[in-house]
C-alpha positions as a Markdown table, in Angstrom:
| # | Residue | x | y | z |
|---|---|---|---|---|
| 1 | Met | -234.2 | -41.4 | -100.2 |
| 2 | Arg | -231.8 | -40.4 | -102.9 |
| 3 | Ser | -232.2 | -36.7 | -102.2 |
| 4 | Leu | -231.6 | -37.4 | -98.5 |
| 5 | Leu | -228.3 | -39.1 | -99.3 |
| 6 | Met | -227.2 | -36.3 | -101.5 |
| 7 | Ala | -228.1 | -33.7 | -98.8 |
| 8 | Leu | -226.1 | -35.7 | -96.3 |
| 9 | Ala | -223.1 | -35.9 | -98.6 |
| 10 | Leu | -223.3 | -32.2 | -99.2 |
| 11 | Val | -223.3 | -31.4 | -95.5 |
| 12 | Leu | -220.4 | -33.7 | -94.8 |
| 13 | Leu | -218.3 | -32.2 | -97.6 |
| 14 | Ser | -219.0 | -28.6 | -96.5 |
| 15 | Ala | -218.1 | -29.3 | -92.9 |
| 16 | Pro | -214.8 | -27.9 | -91.8 |
| 17 | Thr | -211.9 | -30.3 | -91.7 |
| 18 | Leu | -210.4 | -31.2 | -88.4 |
| 19 | Ser | -206.8 | -30.1 | -87.8 |
| 20 | His | -204.6 | -31.5 | -85.1 |
| 21 | Ala | -203.0 | -28.5 | -83.7 |
| 22 | Ala | -200.3 | -29.0 | -81.0 |
| 23 | Ser | -201.2 | -27.2 | -77.8 |
| 24 | Leu | -200.4 | -27.5 | -74.1 |
| 25 | Arg | -202.0 | -25.8 | -71.1 |
| 26 | Cys | -199.6 | -25.2 | -68.2 |
| 27 | Gly | -201.6 | -23.7 | -65.3 |
| 28 | Thr | -203.0 | -20.5 | -66.8 |
| 29 | Gly | -200.5 | -20.5 | -69.7 |
| 30 | Leu | -201.2 | -22.0 | -73.1 |
| 31 | Val | -198.6 | -22.8 | -75.7 |
| 32 | Ala | -199.5 | -23.8 | -79.3 |
| 33 | Asp | -198.0 | -24.7 | -82.7 |
| 34 | Gly | -195.1 | -22.6 | -83.6 |
| 35 | Ala | -194.2 | -21.5 | -80.0 |
| 36 | Ser | -190.5 | -21.2 | -79.3 |
| 37 | Lys | -188.7 | -23.1 | -76.6 |
| 38 | Thr | -188.4 | -19.9 | -74.7 |
| 39 | Asp | -192.1 | -19.4 | -74.7 |
| 40 | Val | -192.7 | -22.9 | -73.5 |
| 41 | Leu | -190.1 | -22.5 | -70.7 |
| 42 | Met | -191.7 | -19.2 | -69.6 |
| 43 | Lys | -195.2 | -20.7 | -69.4 |
| 44 | Cys | -194.6 | -24.3 | -68.4 |
| 45 | Gly | -191.2 | -24.2 | -66.5 |
| 46 | Glu | -188.4 | -26.7 | -66.8 |
| 47 | Pro | -189.4 | -30.2 | -68.0 |
| 48 | Ile | -188.4 | -33.3 | -66.1 |
| 49 | Ala | -186.5 | -34.7 | -69.1 |
| 50 | Lys | -185.1 | -33.4 | -72.4 |
| 51 | Asp | -184.0 | -35.6 | -75.3 |
| 52 | Ser | -182.5 | -34.4 | -78.5 |
| 53 | Arg | -181.5 | -35.8 | -81.8 |
| 54 | Thr | -180.7 | -34.7 | -85.4 |
| 55 | Glu | -182.4 | -36.3 | -88.4 |
| 56 | Arg | -180.7 | -36.1 | -91.7 |
| 57 | Thr | -182.7 | -36.2 | -95.0 |
| 58 | Glu | -181.0 | -36.8 | -98.3 |
| 59 | Val | -182.6 | -35.6 | -101.5 |
| 60 | Lys | -181.1 | -36.4 | -104.9 |
| 61 | Thr | -181.9 | -34.4 | -107.9 |
| 62 | Arg | -181.0 | -35.3 | -111.5 |
| 63 | Asp | -180.2 | -32.7 | -114.1 |
| 64 | Glu | -181.5 | -34.2 | -117.4 |
| 65 | Asp | -179.5 | -31.7 | -119.6 |
| 66 | Ser | -176.1 | -32.7 | -118.2 |
| 67 | Asp | -177.1 | -36.2 | -117.1 |
| 68 | Ser | -175.6 | -35.5 | -113.6 |
| 69 | Ser | -177.1 | -35.7 | -110.2 |
| 70 | Thr | -176.6 | -33.7 | -107.0 |
| 71 | Lys | -177.6 | -34.6 | -103.5 |
| 72 | Gln | -178.6 | -32.2 | -100.8 |
| 73 | Ile | -178.6 | -33.2 | -97.1 |
| 74 | Thr | -181.0 | -31.4 | -94.8 |
| 75 | Glu | -180.6 | -31.6 | -91.0 |
| 76 | Thr | -183.5 | -31.2 | -88.6 |
| 77 | His | -182.8 | -30.8 | -84.9 |
| 78 | Ile | -185.5 | -32.4 | -82.8 |
| 79 | Glu | -186.0 | -32.0 | -79.1 |
| 80 | Glu | -188.6 | -33.8 | -76.9 |
| 81 | Trp | -189.4 | -32.4 | -73.5 |
| 82 | Thr | -191.4 | -34.3 | -70.9 |
| 83 | Tyr | -193.6 | -32.6 | -68.4 |
| 84 | Asn | -195.0 | -34.3 | -65.3 |
| 85 | Phe | -198.1 | -32.6 | -64.0 |
| 86 | Gly | -198.7 | -35.0 | -61.1 |
| 87 | Pro | -200.3 | -38.4 | -60.4 |
| 88 | Thr | -203.8 | -37.5 | -61.5 |
| 89 | Lys | -202.7 | -36.4 | -65.0 |
| 90 | Phe | -200.9 | -37.9 | -68.0 |
| 91 | Met | -197.3 | -36.7 | -68.6 |
| 92 | Gln | -197.0 | -34.6 | -71.8 |
| 93 | Val | -194.2 | -34.8 | -74.4 |
| 94 | Val | -193.6 | -31.6 | -76.2 |
| 95 | Val | -191.8 | -32.0 | -79.6 |
| 96 | Phe | -189.8 | -29.2 | -81.2 |
| 97 | Lys | -188.3 | -29.2 | -84.7 |
| 98 | Asn | -185.6 | -26.6 | -85.2 |
| 99 | Gly | -186.7 | -24.8 | -82.0 |
| 100 | Leu | -190.4 | -24.5 | -82.8 |
| 101 | Leu | -193.3 | -26.5 | -81.2 |
| 102 | Val | -194.8 | -29.0 | -83.7 |
| 103 | Glu | -196.4 | -31.7 | -81.5 |
| 104 | Val | -197.7 | -32.5 | -78.1 |
| 105 | Arg | -198.6 | -36.0 | -77.1 |
| 106 | Ser | -199.6 | -37.8 | -73.9 |
| 107 | Ala | -197.4 | -40.3 | -72.2 |
| 108 | Asn | -197.9 | -42.4 | -69.0 |
| 109 | Arg | -199.5 | -41.2 | -65.9 |
| 110 | Gly | -197.4 | -38.8 | -63.9 |
| 111 | His | -196.0 | -39.5 | -60.5 |
């Protein structure tokens, strides 16, 4: 029994890890992680909605030698495009960060 548990643990540890890659099929076209907005437009057409926002992240660093600190602000431009593929399918929300595809998620049923 103990050797069976060890073998099972070994199999689970050696199995490849699952990654959640962003991809979207539009007819015969496929767009995936890292695709540009232009690639998505060419393969999927215009979305029914586009939303955009800018997220700001502030990072403070402290210089121990001079006992001073600096802060750096990074801005990330985020766009969410919604595609409606009809009433028999779920709408898809495509998320871009700084112009590159990073996420695809399902929304409500299309209409």
